[in-house]
Biopython code that builds the backbone (N, CA, C, O; Angstrom):
import numpy as np
from Bio.PDB.StructureBuilder import StructureBuilder

atoms = [
    (1, "MET", "N", (6.940, 12.290, 16.986)),
    (1, "MET", "CA", (6.476, 11.463, 15.876)),
    (1, "MET", "C", (5.210, 10.723, 16.328)),
    (1, "MET", "O", (5.242, 10.056, 17.363)),
    (2, "PRO", "N", (4.096, 10.817, 15.587)),
    (2, "PRO", "CA", (2.874, 10.122, 15.974)),
    (2, "PRO", "C", (3.102, 8.612, 16.036)),
    (2, "PRO", "O", (3.924, 8.066, 15.301)),
    (3, "GLU", "N", (2.361, 7.947, 16.926)),
    (3, "GLU", "CA", (2.501, 6.501, 17.103)),
    (3, "GLU", "C", (2.292, 5.755, 15.791)),
    (3, "GLU", "O", (2.956, 4.750, 15.536)),
    (4, "LEU", "N", (1.376, 6.238, 14.958)),
    (4, "LEU", "CA", (1.070, 5.599, 13.682)),
    (4, "LEU", "C", (2.315, 5.440, 12.815)),
    (4, "LEU", "O", (2.453, 4.446, 12.102)),
    (5, "PHE", "N", (3.211, 6.404, 12.873)),
    (5, "PHE", "CA", (4.385, 6.376, 12.005)),
    (5, "PHE", "C", (5.651, 6.016, 12.778)),
    (5, "PHE", "O", (6.757, 6.350, 12.352)),
    (6, "HIS", "N", (5.495, 5.353, 13.884)),
    (6, "HIS", "CA", (6.629, 4.952, 14.712)),
    (6, "HIS", "C", (7.548, 4.021, 13.927)),
    (6, "HIS", "O", (7.056, 3.115, 13.253)),
    (7, "PRO", "N", (8.861, 4.211, 13.990)),
    (7, "PRO", "CA", (9.793, 3.364, 13.244)),
    (7, "PRO", "C", (9.641, 1.881, 13.551)),
    (7, "PRO", "O", (9.981, 1.046, 12.713)),
    (8, "GLY", "N", (9.141, 1.536, 14.728)),
    (8, "GLY", "CA", (8.935, 0.131, 15.067)),
    (8, "GLY", "C", (7.881, -0.548, 14.213)),
    (8, "GLY", "O", (7.781, -1.775, 14.224)),
    (9, "ASN", "N", (7.087, 0.225, 13.470)),
    (9, "ASN", "CA", (6.066, -0.350, 12.594)),
    (9, "ASN", "C", (6.656, -0.863, 11.288)),
    (9, "ASN", "O", (5.944, -1.456, 10.478)),
    (10, "PHE", "N", (7.963, -0.640, 11.074)),
    (10, "PHE", "CA", (8.584, -1.019, 9.811)),
    (10, "PHE", "C", (9.805, -1.885, 10.047)),
    (10, "PHE", "O", (10.381, -1.890, 11.135)),
    (11, "GLU", "N", (10.190, -2.612, 9.019)),
    (11, "GLU", "CA", (11.445, -3.346, 9.046)),
    (11, "GLU", "C", (12.144, -3.112, 7.718)),
    (11, "GLU", "O", (11.485, -2.925, 6.695)),
    (12, "PHE", "N", (13.451, -3.121, 7.723)),
    (12, "PHE", "CA", (14.165, -2.982, 6.468)),
    (12, "PHE", "C", (14.417, -4.367, 5.913)),
    (12, "PHE", "O", (14.839, -5.272, 6.633)),
    (13, "CYS", "N", (14.160, -4.523, 4.643)),
    (13, "CYS", "CA", (14.115, -5.831, 4.030)),
    (13, "CYS", "C", (15.077, -5.899, 2.857)),
    (13, "CYS", "O", (15.125, -4.978, 2.041)),
    (14, "CYS", "N", (15.821, -6.945, 2.764)),
    (14, "CYS", "CA", (16.696, -7.222, 1.616)),
    (14, "CYS", "C", (17.627, -6.056, 1.317)),
    (14, "CYS", "O", (17.990, -5.850, 0.159)),
    (15, "GLY", "N", (18.021, -5.295, 2.316)),
    (15, "GLY", "CA", (18.885, -4.146, 2.083)),
    (15, "GLY", "C", (18.199, -3.031, 1.325)),
    (15, "GLY", "O", (18.863, -2.169, 0.750)),
    (16, "ALA", "N", (16.875, -3.039, 1.319)),
    (16, "ALA", "CA", (16.124, -2.044, 0.562)),
    (16, "ALA", "C", (16.299, -0.655, 1.162)),
    (16, "ALA", "O", (16.553, -0.514, 2.359)),
    (17, "ARG", "N", (16.166, 0.342, 0.345)),
    (17, "ARG", "CA", (16.276, 1.721, 0.791)),
    (17, "ARG", "C", (15.027, 2.182, 1.525)),
    (17, "ARG", "O", (15.096, 3.032, 2.412)),
    (18, "TYR", "N", (13.877, 1.612, 1.147)),
    (18, "TYR", "CA", (12.606, 2.044, 1.705)),
    (18, "TYR", "C", (12.061, 1.004, 2.664)),
    (18, "TYR", "O", (12.296, -0.188, 2.467)),
    (19, "PRO", "N", (11.330, 1.422, 3.711)),
    (19, "PRO", "CA", (10.798, 0.468, 4.687)),
    (19, "PRO", "C", (9.625, -0.319, 4.115)),
    (19, "PRO", "O", (8.841, 0.194, 3.317)),
    (20, "TYR", "N", (9.526, -1.555, 4.535)),
    (20, "TYR", "CA", (8.405, -2.414, 4.185)),
    (20, "TYR", "C", (7.614, -2.700, 5.441)),
    (20, "TYR", "O", (8.161, -2.674, 6.543)),
    (21, "LEU", "N", (6.343, -2.971, 5.286)),
    (21, "LEU", "CA", (5.514, -3.280, 6.444)),
    (21, "LEU", "C", (6.012, -4.560, 7.097)),
    (21, "LEU", "O", (6.558, -5.435, 6.425)),
    (22, "GLN", "N", (5.825, -4.667, 8.395)),
    (22, "GLN", "CA", (6.376, -5.781, 9.152)),
    (22, "GLN", "C", (5.859, -7.145, 8.735)),
    (22, "GLN", "O", (6.540, -8.141, 8.980)),
    (23, "HIS", "N", (4.696, -7.239, 8.121)),
    (23, "HIS", "CA", (4.135, -8.554, 7.829)),
    (23, "HIS", "C", (4.960, -9.342, 6.828)),
    (23, "HIS", "O", (4.651, -10.507, 6.577)),
    (24, "GLY", "N", (5.986, -8.760, 6.252)),
    (24, "GLY", "CA", (6.876, -9.519, 5.384)),
    (24, "GLY", "C", (7.161, -8.802, 4.095)),
    (24, "GLY", "O", (6.298, -8.123, 3.537)),
    (25, "CYS", "N", (8.347, -8.952, 3.637)),
    (25, "CYS", "CA", (8.776, -8.320, 2.398)),
    (25, "CYS", "C", (8.586, -9.294, 1.255)),
    (25, "CYS", "O", (9.184, -10.370, 1.256)),
    (26, "THR", "N", (7.777, -8.944, 0.293)),
    (26, "THR", "CA", (7.545, -9.840, -0.827)),
    (26, "THR", "C", (8.673, -9.771, -1.844)),
    (26, "THR", "O", (8.715, -10.582, -2.770)),
    (27, "GLN", "N", (9.582, -8.824, -1.692)),
    (27, "GLN", "CA", (10.689, -8.698, -2.637)),
    (27, "GLN", "C", (11.522, -9.973, -2.693)),
    (27, "GLN", "O", (12.138, -10.254, -3.721)),
    (28, "LYS", "N", (11.557, -10.746, -1.618)),
    (28, "LYS", "CA", (12.358, -11.961, -1.575)),
    (28, "LYS", "C", (11.821, -13.024, -2.529)),
    (28, "LYS", "O", (12.582, -13.823, -3.074)),
    (29, "THR", "N", (10.504, -13.025, -2.725)),
    (29, "THR", "CA", (9.893, -14.110, -3.471)),
    (29, "THR", "C", (9.346, -13.706, -4.832)),
    (29, "THR", "O", (9.049, -14.575, -5.652)),
    (30, "ARG", "N", (9.209, -12.442, -5.087)),
    (30, "ARG", "CA", (8.628, -11.999, -6.348)),
    (30, "ARG", "C", (9.702, -11.845, -7.410)),
    (30, "ARG", "O", (10.844, -11.507, -7.097)),
    (31, "GLY", "N", (9.343, -12.092, -8.663)),
    (31, "GLY", "CA", (10.308, -12.015, -9.744)),
    (31, "GLY", "C", (10.180, -10.748, -10.557)),
    (31, "GLY", "O", (9.427, -9.839, -10.209)),
    (32, "ALA", "N", (10.924, -10.700, -11.641)),
    (32, "ALA", "CA", (10.959, -9.520, -12.500)),
    (32, "ALA", "C", (9.620, -9.262, -13.186)),
    (32, "ALA", "O", (9.376, -8.152, -13.657)),
    (33, "PHE", "N", (8.750, -10.269, -13.249)),
    (33, "PHE", "CA", (7.487, -10.113, -13.961)),
    (33, "PHE", "C", (6.314, -9.857, -13.018)),
    (33, "PHE", "O", (5.157, -9.992, -13.416)),
    (34, "THR", "N", (6.600, -9.498, -11.805)),
    (34, "THR", "CA", (5.568, -9.179, -10.834)),
    (34, "THR", "C", (4.828, -7.916, -11.277)),
    (34, "THR", "O", (5.441, -6.933, -11.693)),
    (35, "ALA", "N", (3.508, -7.967, -11.179)),
    (35, "ALA", "CA", (2.704, -6.773, -11.460)),
    (35, "ALA", "C", (2.822, -5.842, -10.263)),
    (35, "ALA", "O", (2.609, -6.254, -9.123)),
    (36, "ILE", "N", (3.163, -4.586, -10.528)),
    (36, "ILE", "CA", (3.323, -3.591, -9.476)),
    (36, "ILE", "C", (2.410, -2.408, -9.767)),
    (36, "ILE", "O", (2.345, -1.920, -10.895)),
    (37, "GLY", "N", (1.714, -1.958, -8.742)),
    (37, "GLY", "CA", (0.851, -0.795, -8.873)),
    (37, "GLY", "C", (1.018, 0.132, -7.693)),
    (37, "GLY", "O", (1.447, -0.279, -6.615)),
    (38, "PHE", "N", (0.673, 1.389, -7.908)),
    (38, "PHE", "CA", (0.687, 2.388, -6.845)),
    (38, "PHE", "C", (-0.736, 2.906, -6.731)),
    (38, "PHE", "O", (-1.315, 3.387, -7.705)),
    (39, "VAL", "N", (-1.290, 2.803, -5.536)),
    (39, "VAL", "CA", (-2.679, 3.185, -5.324)),
    (39, "VAL", "C", (-2.722, 4.456, -4.472)),
    (39, "VAL", "O", (-2.287, 4.461, -3.320)),
    (40, "LEU", "N", (-3.251, 5.524, -5.056)),
    (40, "LEU", "CA", (-3.477, 6.767, -4.320)),
    (40, "LEU", "C", (-4.834, 6.644, -3.646)),
    (40, "LEU", "O", (-5.819, 6.288, -4.294)),
    (41, "ILE", "N", (-4.895, 6.936, -2.353)),
    (41, "ILE", "CA", (-6.111, 6.694, -1.579)),
    (41, "ILE", "C", (-6.576, 7.984, -0.909)),
    (41, "ILE", "O", (-5.821, 8.629, -0.181)),
    (42, "ASP", "N", (-7.829, 8.347, -1.167)),
    (42, "ASP", "CA", (-8.463, 9.513, -0.546)),
    (42, "ASP", "C", (-9.338, 9.000, 0.593)),
    (42, "ASP", "O", (-10.143, 8.088, 0.405)),
    (43, "ILE", "N", (-9.176, 9.591, 1.775)),
    (43, "ILE", "CA", (-9.850, 9.101, 2.977)),
    (43, "ILE", "C", (-10.722, 10.193, 3.572)),
    (43, "ILE", "O", (-10.384, 11.375, 3.512)),
    (44, "GLU", "N", (-11.858, 9.781, 4.151)),
    (44, "GLU", "CA", (-12.735, 10.724, 4.838)),
    (44, "GLU", "C", (-11.976, 11.379, 5.992)),
    (44, "GLU", "O", (-11.182, 10.716, 6.661)),
    (45, "PRO", "N", (-12.208, 12.666, 6.231)),
    (45, "PRO", "CA", (-11.523, 13.362, 7.324)),
    (45, "PRO", "C", (-11.690, 12.639, 8.666)),
    (45, "PRO", "O", (-12.757, 12.103, 8.965)),
    (46, "THR", "N", (-10.652, 12.633, 9.441)),
    (46, "THR", "CA", (-10.551, 12.033, 10.784)),
    (46, "THR", "C", (-10.455, 10.508, 10.788)),
    (46, "THR", "O", (-10.366, 9.909, 11.860)),
    (47, "ARG", "N", (-10.471, 9.864, 9.624)),
    (47, "ARG", "CA", (-10.436, 8.396, 9.586)),
    (47, "ARG", "C", (-9.096, 7.863, 9.072)),
    (47, "ARG", "O", (-8.956, 6.665, 8.824)),
    (48, "GLU", "N", (-8.120, 8.746, 8.914)),
    (48, "GLU", "CA", (-6.834, 8.360, 8.332)),
    (48, "GLU", "C", (-6.156, 7.228, 9.107)),
    (48, "GLU", "O", (-5.716, 6.243, 8.513)),
    (49, "LYS", "N", (-6.073, 7.367, 10.418)),
    (49, "LYS", "CA", (-5.381, 6.355, 11.229)),
    (49, "LYS", "C", (-6.091, 5.006, 11.162)),
    (49, "LYS", "O", (-5.446, 3.964, 11.039)),
    (50, "GLU", "N", (-7.405, 5.030, 11.244)),
    (50, "GLU", "CA", (-8.211, 3.799, 11.185)),
    (50, "GLU", "C", (-8.000, 3.072, 9.849)),
    (50, "GLU", "O", (-7.773, 1.863, 9.823)),
    (51, "VAL", "N", (-8.078, 3.815, 8.753)),
    (51, "VAL", "CA", (-7.885, 3.217, 7.425)),
    (51, "VAL", "C", (-6.458, 2.712, 7.270)),
    (51, "VAL", "O", (-6.239, 1.615, 6.756)),
    (52, "TYR", "N", (-5.486, 3.506, 7.712)),
    (52, "TYR", "CA", (-4.082, 3.101, 7.636)),
    (52, "TYR", "C", (-3.876, 1.759, 8.338)),
    (52, "TYR", "O", (-3.234, 0.866, 7.785)),
    (53, "GLN", "N", (-4.406, 1.610, 9.536)),
    (53, "GLN", "CA", (-4.244, 0.372, 10.304)),
    (53, "GLN", "C", (-4.852, -0.817, 9.566)),
    (53, "GLN", "O", (-4.275, -1.904, 9.573)),
    (54, "LYS", "N", (-6.003, -0.630, 8.932)),
    (54, "LYS", "CA", (-6.644, -1.720, 8.184)),
    (54, "LYS", "C", (-5.820, -2.085, 6.950)),
    (54, "LYS", "O", (-5.701, -3.261, 6.606)),
    (55, "LEU", "N", (-5.260, -1.093, 6.294)),
    (55, "LEU", "CA", (-4.455, -1.355, 5.099)),
    (55, "LEU", "C", (-3.184, -2.121, 5.434)),
    (55, "LEU", "O", (-2.709, -2.901, 4.609)),
    (56, "THR", "N", (-2.625, -1.922, 6.614)),
    (56, "THR", "CA", (-1.398, -2.636, 6.979)),
    (56, "THR", "C", (-1.619, -4.137, 7.090)),
    (56, "THR", "O", (-0.654, -4.902, 7.103)),
    (57, "LYS", "N", (-2.855, -4.567, 7.170)),
    (57, "LYS", "CA", (-3.174, -5.987, 7.287)),
    (57, "LYS", "C", (-3.341, -6.680, 5.930)),
    (57, "LYS", "O", (-3.513, -7.898, 5.878)),
    (58, "ILE", "N", (-3.293, -5.927, 4.848)),
    (58, "ILE", "CA", (-3.450, -6.504, 3.504)),
    (58, "ILE", "C", (-2.080, -6.938, 3.003)),
    (58, "ILE", "O", (-1.192, -6.104, 2.821)),
    (59, "LYS", "N", (-1.901, -8.235, 2.778)),
    (59, "LYS", "CA", (-0.571, -8.774, 2.488)),
    (59, "LYS", "C", (0.028, -8.282, 1.169)),
    (59, "LYS", "O", (1.252, -8.222, 1.055)),
    (60, "ASP", "N", (-0.773, -7.935, 0.186)),
    (60, "ASP", "CA", (-0.240, -7.497, -1.103)),
    (60, "ASP", "C", (0.200, -6.037, -1.107)),
    (60, "ASP", "O", (0.781, -5.573, -2.089)),
    (61, "ILE", "N", (-0.065, -5.313, -0.035)),
    (61, "ILE", "CA", (0.457, -3.949, 0.106)),
    (61, "ILE", "C", (1.835, -4.072, 0.728)),
    (61, "ILE", "O", (1.971, -4.462, 1.887)),
    (62, "VAL", "N", (2.866, -3.734, -0.056)),
    (62, "VAL", "CA", (4.245, -3.907, 0.418)),
    (62, "VAL", "C", (4.857, -2.620, 0.951)),
    (62, "VAL", "O", (5.855, -2.663, 1.670)),
    (63, "GLU", "N", (4.275, -1.480, 0.610)),
    (63, "GLU", "CA", (4.707, -0.197, 1.149)),
    (63, "GLU", "C", (3.474, 0.687, 1.295)),
    (63, "GLU", "O", (2.541, 0.609, 0.496)),
    (64, "LEU", "N", (3.484, 1.529, 2.330)),
    (64, "LEU", "CA", (2.334, 2.384, 2.588)),
    (64, "LEU", "C", (2.834, 3.671, 3.233)),
    (64, "LEU", "O", (3.505, 3.637, 4.265)),
    (65, "TYR", "N", (2.500, 4.813, 2.615)),
    (65, "TYR", "CA", (2.997, 6.101, 3.099)),
    (65, "TYR", "C", (1.879, 7.130, 3.151)),
    (65, "TYR", "O", (1.042, 7.176, 2.249)),
    (66, "PRO", "N", (1.850, 7.966, 4.203)),
    (66, "PRO", "CA", (0.915, 9.086, 4.253)),
    (66, "PRO", "C", (1.399, 10.209, 3.342)),
    (66, "PRO", "O", (2.599, 10.372, 3.121)),
    (67, "LEU", "N", (0.451, 10.978, 2.819)),
    (67, "LEU", "CA", (0.765, 12.074, 1.904)),
    (67, "LEU", "C", (0.072, 13.355, 2.348)),
    (67, "LEU", "O", (-0.904, 13.321, 3.098)),
    (68, "PHE", "N", (0.584, 14.474, 1.878)),
    (68, "PHE", "CA", (-0.127, 15.749, 1.955)),
    (68, "PHE", "C", (-0.633, 16.028, 0.552)),
    (68, "PHE", "O", (0.039, 15.697, -0.425)),
    (69, "GLY", "N", (-1.794, 16.627, 0.439)),
    (69, "GLY", "CA", (-2.310, 16.980, -0.879)),
    (69, "GLY", "C", (-3.654, 16.349, -1.148)),
    (69, "GLY", "O", (-4.422, 16.066, -0.229)),
    (70, "GLU", "N", (-3.927, 16.132, -2.416)),
    (70, "GLU", "CA", (-5.227, 15.618, -2.853)),
    (70, "GLU", "C", (-5.531, 14.232, -2.283)),
    (70, "GLU", "O", (-6.682, 13.933, -1.967)),
    (71, "TYR", "N", (-4.514, 13.391, -2.151)),
    (71, "TYR", "CA", (-4.683, 12.042, -1.614)),
    (71, "TYR", "C", (-4.009, 11.948, -0.257)),
    (71, "TYR", "O", (-3.059, 12.676, 0.031)),
    (72, "ASP", "N", (-4.511, 11.042, 0.573)),
    (72, "ASP", "CA", (-4.018, 10.908, 1.940)),
    (72, "ASP", "C", (-2.956, 9.830, 2.110)),
    (72, "ASP", "O", (-2.088, 9.948, 2.975)),
    (73, "LEU", "N", (-3.016, 8.777, 1.294)),
    (73, "LEU", "CA", (-2.065, 7.676, 1.386)),
    (73, "LEU", "C", (-1.661, 7.219, -0.005)),
    (73, "LEU", "O", (-2.403, 7.398, -0.970)),
    (74, "ILE", "N", (-0.475, 6.625, -0.097)),
    (74, "ILE", "CA", (-0.075, 5.929, -1.312)),
    (74, "ILE", "C", (0.384, 4.542, -0.891)),
    (74, "ILE", "O", (1.172, 4.391, 0.043)),
    (75, "ALA", "N", (-0.116, 3.538, -1.589)),
    (75, "ALA", "CA", (0.218, 2.152, -1.299)),
    (75, "ALA", "C", (0.882, 1.536, -2.525)),
    (75, "ALA", "O", (0.379, 1.658, -3.642)),
    (76, "LYS", "N", (2.002, 0.884, -2.309)),
    (76, "LYS", "CA", (2.627, 0.095, -3.371)),
    (76, "LYS", "C", (2.093, -1.322, -3.220)),
    (76, "LYS", "O", (2.211, -1.927, -2.154)),
    (77, "VAL", "N", (1.506, -1.850, -4.292)),
    (77, "VAL", "CA", (0.940, -3.192, -4.254)),
    (77, "VAL", "C", (1.636, -4.075, -5.281)),
    (77, "VAL", "O", (2.033, -3.617, -6.353)),
    (78, "GLU", "N", (1.773, -5.344, -4.933)),
    (78, "GLU", "CA", (2.361, -6.327, -5.842)),
    (78, "GLU", "C", (1.435, -7.523, -5.903)),
    (78, "GLU", "O", (0.866, -7.939, -4.894)),
    (79, "ALA", "N", (1.289, -8.073, -7.101)),
    (79, "ALA", "CA", (0.447, -9.254, -7.293)),
    (79, "ALA", "C", (0.961, -10.019, -8.511)),
    (79, "ALA", "O", (1.900, -9.588, -9.180)),
    (80, "ASP", "N", (0.339, -11.144, -8.782)),
    (80, "ASP", "CA", (0.768, -11.979, -9.905)),
    (80, "ASP", "C", (0.344, -11.419, -11.254)),
    (80, "ASP", "O", (0.921, -11.778, -12.281)),
    (81, "SER", "N", (-0.662, -10.540, -11.265)),
    (81, "SER", "CA", (-1.134, -9.959, -12.522)),
    (81, "SER", "C", (-1.781, -8.608, -12.242)),
    (81, "SER", "O", (-2.098, -8.281, -11.098)),
    (82, "TYR", "N", (-1.970, -7.832, -13.304)),
    (82, "TYR", "CA", (-2.642, -6.548, -13.146)),
    (82, "TYR", "C", (-4.129, -6.737, -12.865)),
    (82, "TYR", "O", (-4.750, -5.895, -12.217)),
    (83, "ASP", "N", (-4.700, -7.834, -13.348)),
    (83, "ASP", "CA", (-6.089, -8.154, -12.998)),
    (83, "ASP", "C", (-6.212, -8.379, -11.495)),
    (83, "ASP", "O", (-7.178, -7.939, -10.871)),
    (84, "ALA", "N", (-5.229, -9.064, -10.919)),
    (84, "ALA", "CA", (-5.238, -9.308, -9.472)),
    (84, "ALA", "C", (-5.119, -7.989, -8.698)),
    (84, "ALA", "O", (-5.739, -7.824, -7.648)),
    (85, "ILE", "N", (-4.324, -7.055, -9.220)),
    (85, "ILE", "CA", (-4.226, -5.739, -8.570)),
    (85, "ILE", "C", (-5.580, -5.041, -8.617)),
    (85, "ILE", "O", (-6.009, -4.456, -7.622)),
    (86, "GLY", "N", (-6.253, -5.095, -9.753)),
    (86, "GLY", "CA", (-7.585, -4.497, -9.870)),
    (86, "GLY", "C", (-8.564, -5.088, -8.874)),
    (86, "GLY", "O", (-9.325, -4.364, -8.232)),
    (87, "LYS", "N", (-8.542, -6.409, -8.749)),
    (87, "LYS", "CA", (-9.437, -7.072, -7.785)),
    (87, "LYS", "C", (-9.094, -6.675, -6.356)),
    (87, "LYS", "O", (-9.986, -6.466, -5.534)),
    (88, "LEU", "N", (-7.801, -6.572, -6.062)),
    (88, "LEU", "CA", (-7.353, -6.157, -4.736)),
    (88, "LEU", "C", (-7.875, -4.761, -4.399)),
    (88, "LEU", "O", (-8.380, -4.527, -3.301)),
    (89, "VAL", "N", (-7.747, -3.848, -5.344)),
    (89, "VAL", "CA", (-8.185, -2.473, -5.108)),
    (89, "VAL", "C", (-9.687, -2.422, -4.857)),
    (89, "VAL", "O", (-10.144, -1.764, -3.923)),
    (90, "VAL", "N", (-10.446, -3.112, -5.685)),
    (90, "VAL", "CA", (-11.907, -3.068, -5.555)),
    (90, "VAL", "C", (-12.390, -3.820, -4.321)),
    (90, "VAL", "O", (-13.213, -3.300, -3.567)),
    (91, "SER", "N", (-11.896, -5.026, -4.104)),
    (91, "SER", "CA", (-12.453, -5.852, -3.028)),
    (91, "SER", "C", (-11.856, -5.590, -1.648)),
    (91, "SER", "O", (-12.536, -5.786, -0.641)),
    (92, "LYS", "N", (-10.598, -5.150, -1.582)),
    (92, "LYS", "CA", (-9.972, -5.006, -0.269)),
    (92, "LYS", "C", (-9.691, -3.558, 0.138)),
    (92, "LYS", "O", (-9.772, -3.225, 1.321)),
    (93, "ILE", "N", (-9.365, -2.705, -0.817)),
    (93, "ILE", "CA", (-9.043, -1.320, -0.452)),
    (93, "ILE", "C", (-10.289, -0.449, -0.477)),
    (93, "ILE", "O", (-10.593, 0.216, 0.513)),
    (94, "ARG", "N", (-11.012, -0.440, -1.582)),
    (94, "ARG", "CA", (-12.212, 0.405, -1.679)),
    (94, "ARG", "C", (-13.310, -0.018, -0.717)),
    (94, "ARG", "O", (-14.177, 0.784, -0.368)),
    (95, "SER", "N", (-13.279, -1.263, -0.291)),
    (95, "SER", "CA", (-14.335, -1.755, 0.606)),
    (95, "SER", "C", (-14.130, -1.317, 2.058)),
    (95, "SER", "O", (-15.020, -1.511, 2.886)),
    (96, "ILE", "N", (-12.977, -0.732, 2.379)),
    (96, "ILE", "CA", (-12.716, -0.275, 3.740)),
    (96, "ILE", "C", (-13.540, 0.978, 4.012)),
    (96, "ILE", "O", (-13.518, 1.932, 3.235)),
    (97, "GLU", "N", (-14.271, 0.959, 5.131)),
    (97, "GLU", "CA", (-15.057, 2.131, 5.512)),
    (97, "GLU", "C", (-14.131, 3.303, 5.758)),
    (97, "GLU", "O", (-13.151, 3.185, 6.493)),
    (98, "GLY", "N", (-14.438, 4.425, 5.150)),
    (98, "GLY", "CA", (-13.607, 5.609, 5.287)),
    (98, "GLY", "C", (-12.828, 5.934, 4.014)),
    (98, "GLY", "O", (-12.358, 7.059, 3.849)),
    (99, "VAL", "N", (-12.686, 4.959, 3.113)),
    (99, "VAL", "CA", (-12.018, 5.213, 1.833)),
    (99, "VAL", "C", (-13.027, 5.878, 0.904)),
    (99, "VAL", "O", (-14.066, 5.301, 0.582)),
    (100, "LYS", "N", (-12.705, 7.103, 0.476)),
    (100, "LYS", "CA", (-13.608, 7.852, -0.413)),
    (100, "LYS", "C", (-13.355, 7.516, -1.877)),
    (100, "LYS", "O", (-14.296, 7.320, -2.646)),
    (101, "ALA", "N", (-12.076, 7.449, -2.264)),
    (101, "ALA", "CA", (-11.740, 7.235, -3.672)),
    (101, "ALA", "C", (-10.319, 6.682, -3.783)),
    (101, "ALA", "O", (-9.498, 6.839, -2.880)),
    (102, "THR", "N", (-10.058, 6.034, -4.910)),
    (102, "THR", "CA", (-8.705, 5.546, -5.191)),
    (102, "THR", "C", (-8.349, 5.869, -6.644)),
    (102, "THR", "O", (-9.226, 6.055, -7.489)),
    (103, "LYS", "N", (-7.072, 5.932, -6.906)),
    (103, "LYS", "CA", (-6.565, 6.052, -8.266)),
    (103, "LYS", "C", (-5.371, 5.100, -8.341)),
    (103, "LYS", "O", (-4.433, 5.214, -7.552)),
    (104, "THR", "N", (-5.404, 4.172, -9.281)),
    (104, "THR", "CA", (-4.356, 3.157, -9.389)),
    (104, "THR", "C", (-3.463, 3.446, -10.582)),
    (104, "THR", "O", (-3.940, 3.653, -11.698)),
    (105, "LEU", "N", (-2.174, 3.458, -10.335)),
    (105, "LEU", "CA", (-1.173, 3.663, -11.363)),
    (105, "LEU", "C", (-0.402, 2.363, -11.535)),
    (105, "LEU", "O", (0.006, 1.754, -10.547)),
    (106, "ALA", "N", (-0.200, 1.933, -12.763)),
    (106, "ALA", "CA", (0.477, 0.665, -13.016)),
    (106, "ALA", "C", (1.889, 0.901, -13.560)),
    (106, "ALA", "O", (2.131, 1.825, -14.336)),
    (107, "ARG", "N", (2.802, 0.043, -13.130)),
    (107, "ARG", "CA", (4.174, 0.099, -13.610)),
    (107, "ARG", "C", (4.213, -0.386, -15.056)),
    (107, "ARG", "O", (3.477, -1.297, -15.435)),
    (108, "VAL", "N", (5.069, 0.223, -15.848)),
    (108, "VAL", "CA", (5.291, -0.213, -17.210)),
    (108, "VAL", "C", (6.789, -0.411, -17.425)),
    (108, "VAL", "O", (7.610, 0.084, -16.653)),
    (109, "ALA", "N", (7.122, -1.127, -18.462)),
    (109, "ALA", "CA", (8.536, -1.319, -18.800)),
    (109, "ALA", "C", (8.864, -0.498, -20.027)),
    (109, "ALA", "O", (8.050, -0.393, -20.944)),
    (110, "PHE", "N", (10.049, 0.083, -20.050)),
    (110, "PHE", "CA", (10.493, 0.861, -21.215)),
    (110, "PHE", "C", (11.319, -0.004, -22.123)),
    (110, "PHE", "O", (11.789, 0.462, -23.161)),
]
sb = StructureBuilder()
sb.init_structure("model")
sb.init_model(0)
sb.init_chain("A")
sb.init_seg("    ")
for serial, (resi, resn, name, xyz) in enumerate(atoms, 1):
    if name == "N":
        sb.init_residue(resn, " ", resi, " ")
    sb.init_atom(name, np.array(xyz, "f"), 0.0, 1.0, " ", f" {name:<3s}", serial, name[0])
structure = sb.get_structure()
């Protein structure tokens, strides 16, 4: 298993099924009206590890997974509003050197 995906990089939070980044699980403090988005991230070749490490430092990213296919990573982000998610994507994710493109998907309620 590559060092980047070492199990020690994650902690299980609130009995959740999926791992959260070590910097803290926001599930404890966020409510039912939290804005949630999923950001698909396309990265320049050979820069995946560098970008991944930078993304782990962004507090509003609560889950981060590598992918095979058109996009290289998927990040689950939580914020107080969808406007805040948009600002996060533009100012903190797209501004990272090595990020080629992003596509943001927003949660909806049925």
